[in-house]
N, C-alpha and C positions, 0 to 999 in steps of 0.2 A: 406484771402487777407490781404496783409500789405499794408497800405496806408501811403504815404510819400509825401513830397513837395520839389520842386527845383525852386528857384524864386517865382513867383506867381502861378505857376501851380502844380497841384495835380496829382498824379499817384498811381497805385497800381500793386503788383506783387502777384502771388500765394505764399502762405506761405510756400509751398513745395519747392520753389526756394531759400529760405533764411535760412542759417545756423544760423546766429546771427546778433545782431546789438550791435555796440560799439560805445563809444565817439571817438573824435578826438585823435589820437596816435602820437607818434614822427615819423615823415616821413624821410625817406632817399631819397633825390632827386636825379633823374637820368639826367645827363647833356644831353642837346639837345634831350630830349625825347619829343614827341607830348605834346601840351599844356594840353591836357585832362588828362595825367598821372601826378598825384600829387606826386607819389613816392611810395616807398615800406614801409610797416609796418611789425613789427614781431608779428606774431600771433602763440603763443605756439610753437616757435622755427622754424616757416616757414616764408619766405619772400612773403608777399602777395602784389600785385600791387593795388593801390587805384586809381580809375578813377572818374574824376568829372562828375556827370551827367549834370550839367549845360554846361561845355565845349563839351561834347558829343552831346548835343542839339544845340550847336552853340551860346551859351549864355555866359556871363560873369559869373564866379563863385565868390562868395563873403562871403556868410555866411554859408558855409557847415559845419555843426557841428556833424553830425552823419555819420558813416560808416555802410552800409549794407553788410555783408559777404555773398556772394551768394553760395548756395549749389552746389555740382556736383564735377566732376574730376579737373575742372579748379577752382583754388581758385582766386576770385577777390573780391575787396572791392569797393563799390559804395559810393561815397561821396555825401550826400544830405543835404539840409537844416534842415528838421525835419522829424521825423518819428511820424506819427500822431496815428494810432492804428492798430490792428488787427480786421478786420470785414467781413462781407459777401460782395460778389461780388454786388449784388444789392444795399446795402447800400453805398458801395464806389462810385458807379456810381451815385447814387442819391445825393451824396455831391459834384459831379462835378468832380470826379477823373477819369483819363483815363488809360486803360491798356497801357502797354509800352512793346514793344518787343526790348530787350536789345541786341541780338545777331547782328542785322545788324549795330547798333550804334557802338559796340565794333570792329566789323569786318573791319569798315571803316578806323580805325586808326590802329589796332592790328590784322591783318588778321591771323598772326601765332601764336596768344596766346594760343588758346584752344588746339591744339595738342601739344605743347611743354612745358607749363608750369603747367600742371595738376599734379596729384598725389602728392599734398601737398609739392611741392618743394622738390622732394626727393633728399637725399644726392647723390653725384656723386663721382665716382672714380677719384682718383687723375689723373690730365692731365698734360702731358708734353707739355707745350706751346712752348717750344724751346729746341734745344739741346745745352748745355753748352759745350765749349771747354774743354775737360777732362785734356788737358796738361797745363792749366794755373791754378795758385794757387788763390783760392778764399779766401780772407781775410777780416775780419771786423777791420778797423783801429779806434782807439781812443786815447784820449790824458790823460796824468796825468802830470799836471803842463805843462812845455814846451816840455816835451817828448812824441813823437808819438809812439805808439806800435800797434801790431795787433795780433789777434788770427784766427786760421783757421775757416772759417765760419761753417763748419760742426761739429764744436765742441760746438756751441752756440745754445743753446735751445730757448732763447728769449732774448730781450732786453727791459726793463721796466724803468720807471722813479724812481728815488730814492724815497723810501717809506717815507711818512711823519710821520708814526707811527713806532718806532722800539723799541723792549724790549731789553733793555741793559743787558748784563751778567755781574754781579758783580764779579771782580777779574779776568775777562778773559784777554787775551793776547791782545797786542796792535792792532793786526791785526783784532780781532773779534769785529765787531760793534754791534752785537746783532741778534736778529731774526725779522723776519717780516711775515705778512700773504700774501701768494701769492697762488692764486687758491684753497683756502680753507685749505691750509697746511703751516707749518712753514718753512720759508726759512732762512737758516743760511747766514748771510751778513758778508763779509770780505773785508777789505780794500786792493785794489791791489797796492796802493802806498806804504803801509807799507810792504807787502809781497815782494816788489821789492826793498824796501829801497830808494824810490824816494820821494822827497817833492811834495805834491799835491797842488791843487788850493783850498784854503779855501772858496773862494767866488763862486766856481762853484756849479750849482745846482745838478749836478751829475746824472749819469745813472747806471744802474746795469745790468751786464751780467750775465745771468743765465746759468750756465753749469752743466752737469751731469759728476761726478767723482767717479768711482768705484760704479755706481748704485745710488749714492745719488745726490741731486741737491744742488747747492750752489749758492750764489749771489755774484759777484765781483763788488765793487764800483770803477767807473772810473769818471774822471772830465767831459768828453764830448766825443761824437762820432765824427769821422771826415770823414771817406770815406768806402765805400765797394769798395775793389780792386780786380781786376783780373790780375795778374801778369804773365809775362813770367818767368819761372824758372831761366833763364839766368841772371835776374835782382836781384837774391837772392843769398847772400853768406852765407855759414854755418860759425858760430863762432868756433874757436878752443877752446876745452873743458877748457883750462887754463883761458880763458877770460869770461867763463860764471859764474865764482864763484864770487859773489858779497856779499853786506851786507844783501840783502833780501833772502827770502825763495824761490820765483819763479825764474824761469831761463829763459834767452833769448837765443834762439838756432840759430837764423839767423838775418840778416839785409837786408832789400830790398832797392835798389837804385832806386829812382824816379827822374823825371825831370832832367835827366842828371847828377845825383848825388848830385844835390842841396837839395834834400829832402830824408832824410833816416828814415826809419820805423822799428823798432826793433820788430822781430817776437817771441812770447813767445812759449815755449814748453808747449802744452796744458796738456801733461801727467806729468808735473813736476811743477805744480803751488802751491803745497803744500808738505811740508816736510812728509817723510814716515810715522811717527807716526800720523800725523794728517790724512793721507790717510786712514791708518787702523781704525781710530775712525769713518771715514765717511763710510767705508765698513761695519762695524758692525751696524751702523744706518740704512744703506740701507737694510741690511738682515732683521733687526727687522721690518722695514716698510713694506717689501714685505710679511713677514709672516703674518702680521696683516691686511693689506689692499689689498694685490695682486697687488700692483701698480708696473707697468712697465714703463720704460722711453718711453715717447711718441715720436714716430717717424713721427710726422705729417709733412704736407707739408710746407717747409720754404717760408714764404711770407715777402716781404718788405712793410711796411706801411709808408705813407707819406701823406702830406696834399697839396690840391689845393683849393684855394678860401676859406680856412678855413674848408673844408670838407675832411674827410679821405678816402683814397683809398688804394688799395692793388695791388701789382704786383708780380706774383710768382717768387721766386729768380732764378729758372732756366732760365728765360728770361732775366736776367739782366747780362751785362758784368761787370759793376762798377758803383758806385756813384762817380762823379767827381766834382771838384771845377769849377765853371764857370769863366773863365778868366774876369778880368777887362774890357777888349775891345775885342769884337768879330770882325771877318771879315764880313763887311756888304756885303748884296747880293742886288744889284740894283734892284729897283722896286719889291722888294719881299713883300709877302703878310704880314699882321701884326703878324701872328703866327709864321713865320720863323723870328727869330730875328737875325740870322747871322750864321757863321760857326765857329766852334772851331777845333784847331789842338789837337789831342790826341794820343799820341804815333805814330806819322807819318801818322795818318788819319785825313782827314777833315771830320767833321761830322756836319750835319744840326742841328742847336738848335731849338727846337720848344717850344713855349709858350703854353702848353696844356690848361692852364687856360683860355686863350683867345679862343682857339678852343671850349672849353666848353660854351662860351658866357660870361665870367667873366672878372674881371680886370687883368691887366698884372701882372705877377708874379714878385715879387721882391726878392725871394730867391736866394742863392748863390750856390746851388746845382743842378745838372742835373743827372738823372738816364740815363745810356747809355744801351738802351735796343737792343736786336738782335732777329731776327726770320729769319732763313735761311739766304739768302743774303742781307736782310734788316736790316739797322742799323741806329739809330739816337739817339740824346740826347734830353731829355725832362726836361724842368725846373720845379721844384717843389717848394712850399714854405718852407717845412720843412721835414726832415726825422724823422719819430717817432721811427722806430726800426725794428727789424726783430722777427718774431714770428713763431713758428711751429704750424700748424693748424690742430687738429685732423680731420679725414675725416667726422666724425658726426656733425662738425660744418660747413661743406662746403655743399652748394645746388645750383642747377642749377638756374640761373637767368632767370625769363621770358623774352622773346623777346620783350621788349618794348621799341623800339627806341634805340638811342645812337649807331646806326649804327653797332650793333652787338659788340660793344666795351666792354660791361660787360656780361662775360658768366657765372660768378658765384657769389654767395654772401657768406660773412662769417657772421655768426649769433652768437652772444654773448648770448647764453642761451635764455630761455623763457622771451619774453619782453625786451630783451637787444638790443644794438644798432646793425644795420646791416652796413656792409662795403662792397662796391662794389669792385669786383676783376676784373682787367683789362685784357683782351685777348691780349697778346703782339703781336700776328700776325695782328689782326685787327687794333691795334693801329698803327702799323709800315706800314701795307697796306693802311690805310687812310691817313697817312702822305705822303707816296709815290704818292698816287693819287693826294693829294692836290699840291705837289711840281711839279709833271708832268703838271697838269693844269696851274699852275703858268708859268712855262717854256713855255708852248704853247701859253699863252696869250702874253707873252714877244715877242715870235717868230712872232705872228701876228703883233705886233707893230714895227717889224723889228730889235729886240734887243733880240738876243738869246745867246748873250755872258753871262758867269757866273759872 
């Protein structure tokens, strides 16, 4: 028997029900989950829910320093104050410990946990959370100096912060910044401002766009990200070939007209970022790397990462129409709930703007970006604190999330290796359906008060 304490009470479990005991781990909190769910921990690459025994017993948790990982198909961690010893049943009872039946305690808050979260958080197949309009151009927009540019979203493998450690290449060309470590391999870094012949912003912290060119990955440094765009092809004009020849190496193939022509975004030709001789060099490097490591370009699921209340979350890119700037002034909705901050006009559509951080029980969002998400006929804009970037997530890093509250909002987790952080992925349909229910409830309440006008 394993004897342990919670508050002033002592309990015991059969040792056969215990997989192992660990100390406190880094927890990934789940917004709006029951109080007894402390969060998720990464146990050898699996997302394991941790429940507070004190909360399950109706007490206040305060000094839980150990986590008992329960054995069985369902992986659950039980947070307790102290694990005393392994002993015989008679000895445990003689010391005042009581047997505890965890199943009804857990079922009270998490009735669907056992049948849905077992099998060690098994990886799941890629899910299509929404159908993206194939006729629209999906672009990632960024800035170099005061010039806004874009690349096709499907040409970008990842967006990362500018590395702090770069190995310089003596005698290298002006566009070559050096190499940096990325996912255990050397990533060549190039300055897109030099490739384009544009002045960059020396004070910008910078971001790096990771692309695959002829089978080899390169990193292109830009000053900052601006938007994720979904454009009607009618708003994009191809440039005549005579106008695409400039002082730089990379080429601009088209210009997108936004905001009634007041905002112009130059679209780069992803196949002509480098001169032919440099592309041939990359092709040779890629062939050598494939021959030695059998590395293939990862076609993982693209996910947009962002922060809410300081915590990172992810949303599949297939569910996102675009990332838009939030207007300085939104159209107010009389008597609206706090999470509905107003309406914004976007390409002829009036979209509700939702403060998701407040829906999660946090402070109001102060960011100036909104993710425009769509699932079927449902569409809304959600304020976020900060856009981290786009990553392509291999299938072996995705796992089903246990059904632990959150209104089914989080259906998967992204796990960064053994012991690494866990990022919750949001189910776009659940997000939008919950938003619609909240808006309908608000309108019904207003109708009851005799004011049903928008």
